[in-house]
N, C-alpha and C positions, 0 to 999 in steps of 0.2 A: 504493500500500500504506500501511496504517496499522499501526504496531506498538502494539497496544492494551495492552501490559503489559511495561514495561521499567524495571529499577532502575538505570539508568545514572548515577544520582546517587551510587551507593554507592562506597566507597573503592577497589574493584577497578578503577575507571576514572579515578582521580585523575591518573595519569601521561599519559593520552592522550584525555581526554574530548572535546576539540574535534575530534580526528581521528576519533573514533567517530561524532560527529555528521556530519562531512563524508562519511564512508563510507556512512552511512545515506542521506544525500541523493543520493549518487552511485548507490546501489542502487535508488533510486526510492521511498524511504520518504517519504511526504507529511508525516507528523508522528508524534511519539512520545508516548505517554501514560505518565505516571509514577505508579504506585501508591505511596502512603505506607505505612510499616509501624509506626512508633511516633513518640513525641514528638521523639526525637532525630534522626529523619531528615527532619524538616520543613524545617529551615534549608537543608541542602544541596540538597534537592529544589527549593525556591523559588529558590535561587541559579541553578539551571539554567534554571528557567522565566524568570527576569528576563533571563538572558543570551540565551535563544532564545524570546521571548514568543509567537511565532506558530508555533512548531515543537514545543516541549516543553510539555506540559499536565499540571499536577499534580492529584492526587486527595488526599483526606484520610481517614485511617482508622487504626484500631488492629488490627494483625494478630493472629490468635488465638494465635500462638506468642510474642507480645510482651506478654502480659498479666502484669503484676506486681501486688504488693499494693496499689499506689496507682492501680489502673486506673480507678476511678471519678473520681478527680481528673483523671487524664489525659484521660478522655472529656469531662469538664466543660470543661477548657481547650480541647480541640479544638472543641467545639461553639461556643465563643465566636468562633473563627475563621470558622465557617460563618455566624454571625449578622451578620458585616460585609456590608453590601449590595454592596460591590464586590470580594468575595473572588474569587480566581482558580481555585477548585477546580471541576473538571468532573465529579467523581463522588465517592462515598463508597467508599473502598477503600484498601488491600486488607483486606477483612473476612471473617469466616466462622468455620469450625470446623476444628480439626485435632486428631484423636485418634491420630495416628500415633506421635508420640514420647511424649506425656504425657497421661494421662487423669485427672490429679489436679485439673485445673481445668475440668472439664466444665461445671459450673454457671456459673462465671465467664465461660467462653467463650460460653455460650448467652445469658447476660444481656447481655454486650457486643455480641454479634451483633444481638440484638433492639433495643438502644438505637440502633445504627447503621442498622438498617433504618428505624427511626422518623425518624432524621435525613433519610434519603433521601426519605421521604414529605414531611416538613416543609419541606425546602429544595428539593424537586423536582429531585433528582439521581439518576442511575443508580447501581447498586451494582457493584463489582468483587469477586466472591465467590470466596474460597479455601475448598475443602472437601477434606479428605483423611481417609479412613477414617471418614467421617461422613455418607454419603449419606442414610441414613434420617432422621437428626436434621435435616439440612438441609431435606429436603422437608417434614418435620413443622413446622418453624418457619416456613418460607415460606408454607405452606398457611394459617397463621393470618392472613396478609396478602393473601389472594387477592382480596379486594374493594377493596384499596388500589391506587393507581396506581404500582406498583413496576416497575422495569425494570433491566436490567444484563447482566452477562456472568458466566457460570460459568467462571472463569479456570482454565486448565490442565486442561481436561476430559480424563479418561482412563478413563472407566468403560465399562460394558457397553452393549449395545443397549437393554436394558430400562431402565437408568439414564438413558441419553440421552433415550429417549421420555418418561420420567417428568419430566425437567427441561424438556423442550420443551412440556409442558403449561402451563408458566408463559409466557404468550404474548409478553411483551415482553422476553424474555431470549435471549441468544445463547450459544453454546458457544465458548469461547476455545481455539483449537487452536495448539499450538506445536511445538517441535522433536521431541517424542516421536513425532509421527506419521511422522517420517522414519526411525525406528530399525528395524533389520532384523526384530526379533521383536515389534514393536508390533502390538497388536490393534486399534489405532485405525482404520486404513483399513477394516477390515471393519465395525467399529462404525458408521462414518460412512455406511455404505450405507443406514441408516434416517434419516439427518439431511439435510434440505434444505440446499443451499448458501446459501440465504437466511437461514439461522440460524447461520452461522459467521462468526467474526472471527479475524483472525490475531494472533499474539503471539509474543514471544521468551522472556519472563521472564528476560532478561539480568540478571546474568551466568550464569544457570543454564540447564540443559536445552538445551545447544547442539545444533543439528541436524546430521545428516550433510550434507556431508562434513567438518565442522569439529569433530565430537564429540571431547571431550578437551581442547578449548581453551576459553577464556572466551567466553561467548556475547555477542553485541552485536546492535544493532537491524538492521544491514545484513543479517544472516543470515536475517531474516524472509522474504527472497526464496526461500530453500530450502523453507520451509513452504508458500509460495504455489505453488511448482512441484509439490510433492507433492499439494496439494489439487487443483490443476488435473488432475493425472494420475488421482486417485481419482474425480473427478467427470466425467472425460472431456470437459473443456472446455479452451479455450485459456487460457494464462496471463493474457492480457489480460482475458478474461471473468471469470475467477476473481478477478482484481485488482479489477475494477469492482464486482462483487457484494459482495465482502467489505469493500471500502472504504465502499460505500454502507451496508452493515450497521452498520459502526462509527459512521458519522456519524448514523445513525438512533438509535443508543443514546446516544452521547455528543454531545448536541445543543449543548453549550456550546463545542465545539472549532471554531475558525475558522482553519484552516490557510491558508497562502499560496495 
């Protein structure tokens, strides 16, 4: 298993981060991918990468909810990190659009997203895309880059069958499926009936969106096994087969990861 989206560098894990890594390894997690959210999260994310260089792999990006007045300077500073020939970043992420809480920065979000898509093209990196209440705008923006070699993951996908099929029209993208698929009233199992297993990757989004049976507790990467079990059940395959396919999917998208 690969946890393709985990924020275990955040303060929620300061007291037991090493134990979290140990539990992930014991659960069968081959490696953990770390999406960045803003300039302030880079240092602690890289600390984790340097501590576990072949297990934790960092991304670089500005999250749509973290756009402040100085966002253009933040983006310029981030791109300088990508310009380094030996940079450690395996993807541009977590980037995208979020109109759930705040619609006052729609233009800034879209500009920021486009800039970071262009990074992905320029530096030959996949995207880890966050989109909430913004499906139509997401598709519209990505459609402008159809002729470009873009790839990545639609993180935390939770949409309809129609939305899934529309996103799958972008051929080099996967749907990131996490703990929500295990929830009693989730519609995701039905939605995934139109999605090939070859287009799915596993994620936790730790410390958020904890899967059943741990719901209500802090999420962590070891719990991705519960997502795997649910996926295997939905697709009527063994856990081993679901593990093999989703792991290969992740390695296909995130080609810079070199786990043990």
